[in-house]
N, C-alpha and C positions, 0 to 999 in steps of 0.2 A: 315506269315507264322508258326512264331514260339509266336502267340500271342494263349494260352489256350482259351482265353475269344471270340476270333472268331468260334473256330470248336467247343467250348460252343454255340454257337449261333446257330448252323447245325447240332448239331447231328442228332435230329430226320429228319430232312428232307435228310441228310445227309445217313443216314440207307434208306430210302424210298427211295433215289433218284440213288446216288451217289456205291450203295452196285448193282445195277443191271448189271454195268461194272467190279468192281472190284474183285465181288464174279467168276465171270469167272475165272479169273487168282490165285483165290486163290484157286479153285478145280482142276486148273491143277499142280499150285504148290503142291497142298497135294498129287495129283497122283503120280508125280513127285519123291517126297520124300519115297513113300513105305513104313513108316513105318509099325511096329504091332503093335496090339491092346495093351493099357495100356499104351503105350510111355508118358514119361514125358516131355509135349510141350512149349514152351513159346512161346508165340506172342507178340513181342515187335511193339509198334505204332500199339494197335489193331482197332482203330478208333470205328466202330460200332461193331466188332465183327465179321465181316465176316468168315478170317479162324478162328477165336476162335469157331465160330458157330461147321461149317467144321469138324475140330479136334474132339471137345466132341459126333458129333454126331459118330464118326468114330471109339469110344471108348478110346479117348487116355485120359490122367489125364494133363488135358490143364487149363492157365492160362494167361490171357491177360493183358497188360501194354500198360498206354496212359497217357500224360499230361494232357488230356482235361478230368473232370471231367464230363462235358456231354454226353463225348461220352462215358467213361465207364460206367455211369449208363445207357443208351442205352445198350449198350453191356452186364453186367450183367443181366439184363432183356433176354434179349436173350439167354444168357446162363444158368438159372436158368431154363426155359421153358425145357430145353434136361435136365440139370444134378443140381442138390443142391450147395451149397457150395459159398463160395467169388470166385468166376471167374474171374471177373474183377477188376482191381484195379488201383490207381490214382498213377502212379511214373515218373519219369524221365528216358529215354530210355538212357540218360547218365550216368547214375550214378544209378544202377539197385540194387536193396534193397535185392539180392537174393546172397546166399553165392556162394561161386567156386563150379565148376562141379554142378549145380543144377538141370540139364537138359539134356535130351536123344537129343533132336533138340529146334531148335529156329528156328522162321521166323520172319521176315519183309515185310509186304506187303508195298509198295510204302511207306515205312516211314522212313526208316534211312536218305535217302538221303534229306528230307526237314528239319534233326536236325542243329543247328547252330552249333555244331562240329560231321559231321559224321562218323570221325573215329573214336571218342570217344563211339558211340554207336557200330560200327563195334567189337571196344574192347572189350565193357562189353558183347556185346553177346559171342562172344571169351572165355571171363572169364566165365562164368556161364554157358558154356559146358563142362560136362563130357569127358574126354579122348575118342576121336573116334565120339566122338557124330556131329552130323548134321547141319549147319547153311544154309537157305536157305532165299536170299534175292531179291527181285521182285523188279525191277526198269525201270521205262519209257525207250523205245528207243532213241523217239523223245525227242530232248532238250524243244520241248515248255508240255511234260505231253501228253495227249490223251486223245480219247472221245472228249465231248464238249468243254472240253482245248483248241483244238485246234482249233476249230471254232472261239471260244470268242479272241483268240491271233489275226487272220487274220481279225477279227472286229476290235477289238485294233488299228492293223495294219493300218487299212482303213480310220479310225476315227480320231488319231491321230498319224502321220506318222512323227511328230517331237518330238514324247514322245518314251523313250525307254520300248521295251515290253521285261519284263523279262522271262526268259527259264530258268526253276530251275535244270532243266536237265545237262545243258549246259558244267557246271564248272568238274562235276565227275559222274561216273559210269555208262554213256548210251554209252558203249560196253562192249564188251567181256572183253577185254582185261585191260581196267579201274575196272570194277568188281572183273576180278581176282586180280591186284594188287591191293584192297580195300581189298581183303581175305588174300593176302600174308602180307601186312603190319601189321595186330595183329597176325599173327602166325597162320592163317589157311590154310587147303591145297586146292586148288580148285580142285574141281571133275568135275565138266560140268558147262555151261552157256546154258542154252535152249532158244530157240525163241518161245514165243508163240502169236501166233497172232488169234485175237478176235473180232467180229463186235460188237460195242454197236449201239442198234438197236434204229432207229431215232424216237424222241418222236414227239407227234403234234409241229408245228411251237410255239406254245403257249409256251411250255414247256420254249425258250428261251427267252421270256420274265420274267419269272418268279423264273429262278434258275441262272441269270448271278450273283449275291452274292455268290452261291453255287458253281458254277464252274469257278469262276475267282476272287472272294472275297480276297482269300489269296495275289493276288499281288500287289505290291506297289503301281501300275496306278492305282489300283481301289480306293485306299484308298484316291488318291489324285484328285479323280473327285468329282463333284459337284451332287446334284441331278438329275439336270436336263441330265448334261453329261451319267451318270449312266441309264439312260431313254435311251437317243442317241445310246448310245453301245449295250444296249439289243436288240432294234427294228434292227441294224446290225446285230446283230449277228442271229435275228429272220431271218432279209431277207436271209443271209449268208445261214439258214437250209433248205428254200426253196427248193436248187436244192440238197439236200443230196437223194443219191442212198436210196433205199426201207432197204437196208439192214443196215442203217447205218453208222458210223464211224469206219474204219478199225483199231484200234492199236495194237502197236506189245509192249510185255514185255518181259526183258532177266531177267528170272528166276536164278541167281545164285546159284551153292552149292558149298557147304565145307565142309573139316572135321577138324577138331581138331586132331592131332595127340596124336597117343598111348603114 
């Protein structure tokens, strides 16, 4: 989860596949933020630039950062098609290279919870916001993640019952109370936590055979499997996918909003 090389290797596939799900929540977060044109926006852990692209299309003065150079390359290409300039930068979200009070709003869509030190990520967002600035943080309510990750976790439990299946959200933030606590810890004033549910459209069964690494490659369990076990794992996920409803997999995000005190 914290290895940039892993995300480098998946950057284009992530943009092509994972954005189909995350973009729906990025659009919801942008609408909930209701920011005026020209707002100075930072997107922390921008990934392939889903939120960054939405911000730029809505006339924000937006910059995205990510620790993965591969993701930044894809995000910059997408951003440049909307507006010229260096809009995506390689940077550690736990040590932002921006001055205090540099931004009117800062987003992190499913990013901060994956940091080695999530509290440092929250603190840096608070630091670079101007007084009165808005922080928008999205996390998954389900401790195991969302969309295909839920199905792959079930496949892992069935195939490898004696191995622990990591649940990245279980340790922090996957409730309104925990998210608000994280805001307060860094001096931000919680405004609201919105529960946003969307359906990840079910792809063909073959998708699960081809995209096991994309959906579950972040997990320590995946790292410990050999090629034969990984193939069996993908087949088990594909078998489970046969029973998905036509609308796909419903997943809930918590979108927390807080302001920096004046």
